[in-house]
N, C-alpha and C positions, 0 to 999 in steps of 0.2 A: 608562584604556584597557586591555583585556585584552592580555597580553603577545604581541607579534608581529602583532597584528591592526590593520587600519585600521578604526577605529570610524566607522561611517556615522551621521551626524547625522540623515539622512533616507534613505529607500530609493531615492533618485535619481529614480525614476519615481513619479508620484502613486499612492498606494495607493487601492484601491476599497473603500468601506464597503458591506457588505451588511446587510440588516435585522437589528437587534439585538432580543432578546438572543441571537441564534442564533450558532452556531459554524461556522467554515469547516473542515470535517473533511477535505476532499479538493480538490485542484486538479490540472489537467492542462494541458500546453502543446504546441502544434504544433511540428513539426520546425524551422520557420523562425523560431520564437519570436514570431510576430506575434499569436497568439490564445491566450487562456487560458480554460479552463472551470473553474467553481467551483460548489459547492453549499452550501446552509445546512442545518444539522443541529442538533438539540437533544435532549439526554438529561439527566435530573436526576441527574448525578453529584454526589457529595458536594461541597458548597461552591458549586454552581452557583446561579444567581440565582432561577430559578423552579422550583417542584416539578412543574409540569405539563409535558407533552411535546407538547401540541397547539399548532398555530399555522399561520401562512402561511409555507411554505418554498418554495425555488426552486432552479432551475439557471440559471446566468448565464454568458454569453459576454462576455469583456472584451478590449478592445484593450490589449495589454500595456504599450506605452510611454506611453499617455495615461491609462490607467485608465478609459476610457469604456466604459460598458455597451453592448454591441451588440444583445443581446436577453435576455429573461428568460422562463422558464417557471415560474410560481408556482402553488401550489395550497394549499388548506387541508387539513391532515392531521396525522399523528402522527410525531414524530421527524425526518422530512424526509429530505434527500439525504445519504447516508453516503459515497457514492463517485461519482467522475466519471472520464471518459476522453475523449480526442480522438484521431482518427486522425492518423498522421504527416503526411499531406497537408493537414490542417486542415479537411477537408470534412465530417466526421461527428463528432458528439459523442454521449456516452452518460451516463446517470445512473442510480444505483441507491440504494435505501433503503427507506423505508416510506411507503406511500400512506395507510394508516389503521391501526387497531389489529389488523386481521386480514389485511391484504393488502400484499404487497410492491410496491415501485415499481421498474419497469424501463422506461426510455424511451431512444429514440435520436432524434437531430435532424440536420437539415441545419445544420451549424455556422455557415453564413453568415447564416442568417435565423431559425433556431429552428423551422422547420417540422418537424412530427413525422414520423419515419420508422418508429417503433415505439412502441406503448403497451401493453406486455404486462402483464396483470393476472391471470395464472394461477398466481401464487405466493401461496398463501393458507393460513391456519390455521383449523381448525374450532373452536379454543378462543378465545373473545373475550378480547382484551387480551393474548394470548400472542404477542408480537412476536419471540420468540427464533428461531423456525423460518423466518419468511418475509422477514426483512430482507435485502435485497440488499446485501452488504457489500463487494463488489468488482466492478468492470466493466473490460473490456479490449477494445481494438480493434486489428485489423490495420492496417498502414500505409496501405492504400487504403480502409479503412473498410468492407470487404465482410464481415468476420467479427467478430461480437460475442460475447464470453463474459461470463457473470455467475455469481456464486455466492450461494446463499441456503441452502435446505435440500438442494439438489443443485447440480450444475454445469449451467448452461443455455447452449446454443450456438445462435446464429442466423447463417445464411449467406445473404447478400443476392445475388440475381441481377438484380433490377431496381432501380428507384429506392428502394423501401422494403424493409424486412425482412419476412419472412413473419410471418403472425399467430401461428403456433405455432412452438415451438423446432424447429430442424433436428435437434437431439439433446439428450437429457437424460442426463447421466452420473451414475450412482450404482452402489453395490455393496451387497450385503446387510449388510456390516459396515463400510462406509466411505462417505463423501460422502453422508450422509443426516442425518435429524433427530437421530440419536444420536451422530453424528460429523460435526458441521457443517463443510462446506468454508469456508475462510477467505479464499482468494485464488486468482485465475486469471490467467494471462498468455497472451495470444494472441501467437504469434510474429509479427514484423513482416510476414513473407511471407504470413501467413494459412494456412500449410500444416500447422501443428500448434499444440497448446496444452499447457500444464502447469498443474496445480492442486494444492492442498494442503488438509489438513483438521486438525481439532483433536485427532485421535488419531494423528498422525504419519504419515498416509498421503499419498503423492505419486502423482499420476496423469499419464500422458502419452497424448495422443490425436492421431491423424493426421487432417487435413482434406484431402479431395481430391474433385474433380468435384462440388463443392457439397454434399458429405456428410461427416459425421464417421464415420470408419472404425473398425470393430472389428477386432481386439481392442484394448481399452484396457490399457495397461501400468501396473502398480501396484507400489509398494514401500512398506513400512512401517518407520519408524525403530524401533530397539530401545528398550525402555522405559528410563527414567532415574530416579535417586533424587530424592526430594523435597528431601533435604538431603545434599549431597555430602560434608559434614564428618562425617557419621554413617554409616559403612559398615554395611550390613546392614539399613538402615531401609527404609521403604516406597518403592515405585517406581510410576511411572505413565507414561502416553503423553507423547511430545513434542508440545507444542501448537505446531504450525506456524502462523506468523502472516503470512508474506509469501513471494511467489514472483516472480522476475524472469527474463526471457529475453534472451539476447544478441541485439542487433538484426541483426548481420551474420554470425552464426555459429549453429551448432546446439548451444548449451549453455544451461543454465538453472540457477538457484540458488534454494534455499529455506532458511528458517531459523526456529528457535524454541527456547525454553528457553536453553541455552548453546551451541547448535550451528548451524553453517552446513553445508549439504549441496550438493555440486556435481555436476551431471549432464551427460552428453552424450546427445543424442537417440539416436544409433546404439547407444551402450553401454546405455542404458536399455531399448531394444527387445530387445537381445540378452541382458542379464543381469538386468534388472529390479532394478537397484541403482545407487546413486550411484558416480561415479568416485572421489570422495574427500570428506572432510569436515574441518571445523575446529572445535576445542573452544575457545570464547572465555572460559571460566571463569577468574577471577582469584584463585581460592582463598579467596574471601570467602564466609562462610555467608550464606544468605538471611535477610532481616529477620524477626523474630518477628511473626506477625499481630497486629493490634490487640487481638483477643480473647484473646491469649495461648495459643491452641491450636496444636498442631503443624500445619504446612502440609498441605493436601490435594492439592496439585499441585506439580510442579516449578516453580521461579521462572521467569517469562516474561521473561527478560533480553534475548534477541535480539528487537528490536522491528521491524526492517525490513532488507531486503537489496536491493542494486542490483548491476548488472553492466555492464561496458563492452561496446561493440559487438562486439568480437572474442572476448569471454569471458575475457580475460587478467587483468582486474582486477575484484575483488568488494569492495564496501563494505558494512558493516553497522554499526548502532548498538546498543549494549548498555547495560543498567543496571549500575551499580557501587555497592557499599555499604561501601566502606572508610571507616574512622573514624566509622562510624555515620551517615554522611550519605547523601543522595540525589544522586548525580551519574551520569555516564555516560562512555562512550568511543565514538569513531568509529574503526573498524578498517578498514584496507585490506589485502586479501589478494591475493597474486599466485598465479595458477594456472600452475605450471611443473613440469615433470618429473612430471606426473601427480598432483601434490598441491597443497594450498593452503598458502602460506607467508605469515606476517605481514610485510607491507612496512613499515607504520608504524601508530602509534596516537596519537590526539589526545584528551586528556581534555576533557570538556565539563562545564559548570558544573552541569547538572541532568540528570534522567532524559531521555534523548533519545527521539524518536518516529519520525523517518524520515531517510533519506539518498538521494542521487541521484548518479550519476556520468555525466559526458559520454560520448557515444558513442565518441569517440576516446581516452577514458581520461585526458585531460589536466586534468580539473577535477572537483572533488568538492564537494558541498554537504550540509549537515545542519541539523537544527533540534532544539530541546529545550524543556523546560518541564514542570513538574509541581509541585504540583497546580493545578487550576483556580483562577484568581484571583491566581496568583503569577507573577513575571516569567519570560520565556523569551527565546530568541534564535535568529536565523538565522546560519549560518556559511558562508564559502567557503574552499576550500583548493586548493592546487596539487596536481599529480599526485604530488609527493614528500611531501605532508602539510604543506607550509609554509602557515601561516595567511595568508589574504589579507584578509578583512574579517569583521566581525561587526555585526549590527544587533539591538539590544536592543528587546524589546517588553514591554508591561505584563501580558501574559497568556501562557499556554502556547501552543505552536505544534505542529500535527500534521503537515501536509504540506509537502514541498519537492520541486521537480522541475526538472531542467535540460533544455533543449531539445536535440534531436538534433544541431543544428549547434553546440551548446556556447555560444551567444551570449546566451541568455536564461534567467533563473531565476525561477520563480514559487513563492510560498508562501502559506500561509493560517494563521490563528490563531483562538484562542477569543475574541479581541477582535472577531470579525466582520469582519476585514479581509483583503483579498487584496493581497499585496505582489508587487512585481516588481523584480528586481535585474539589472544588467548583469554581464557577466563582468569582474571587476576583478583 
């Protein structure tokens, strides 16, 4: 047993197997923890089973405590469903990914029965087989399901006034030098109120936009992170953009957080609109040099150590998972950061056995979850922690795990893995 943890022999609730050999890359959970949304995805990463990426993929609604499938939306396509979301009230679900080799997938559903509320096919590439620009890599919904955000080659926003979303986006957010095919957006967070959104991209850009009267209002507020060195142990070496990977908005307050490379950036909505800059940031680097690439060449980007960020409902607690390379091994850390006196201070750190992939924090800040695993085909684990970082439980799996989420009421946890399983855990 890992020190301090309760080792779960089974995940308490029956796991749900989705079609193999596909991977569960994303899961979402309703506020009351009753309903889980998951999608199947496949890409021929090194060591995966099949070289092809075509197949029958789907979005699935699952009853959390029984593992029963409530409905499924399956289609034959390429790579499949990369990201899912569910509104806080559990009434609307969304899915994003690839429909085929030239077209992005973006759909919204009645989460009770799977009826389509949106099937947008306007994200496409003129280059056959070039999936880089049109894959929808993140979707987000307001608590009442009336606002949907998605990122692919740009940031797409749909605001619903009736039963269904409009056929065309309410707004498309892009800039000449950001949030476009040359600086792909990576994540978007619709605030629970539906009144604003935050998004980030691969060149260190952060965008804030206001939503009012059924419209996305201009101006859009933007900040770009300073460039960072590729190897921080070699001063004067090459530098490049911060590759921001994740963004999260506080449910009950007007704060949001984003992260990438070694950094976590903390924003206030009012402050961003006034100064177009973060309120503070945190450097998570542990003074370990990045690993040498397999080809022996110097790195061409800064190491993507910060993998995910999460934030409590009032914005006082931020969690992030980061890669660590001490002693030549591949492991990671879960960090908890307290926002106090205008800055982010490290509250606690828990070492994880492998490279971690995501984290989640309960709305009231009293519970934290994380998962790890790398590379494909090697073991991973899901973890639960108390607000003070005390280990609560661990569940080991035979393959790496990407997503884990805690419901807003803090009572349910859902996760997914490259073993094609959707897992559900209680708060222990």
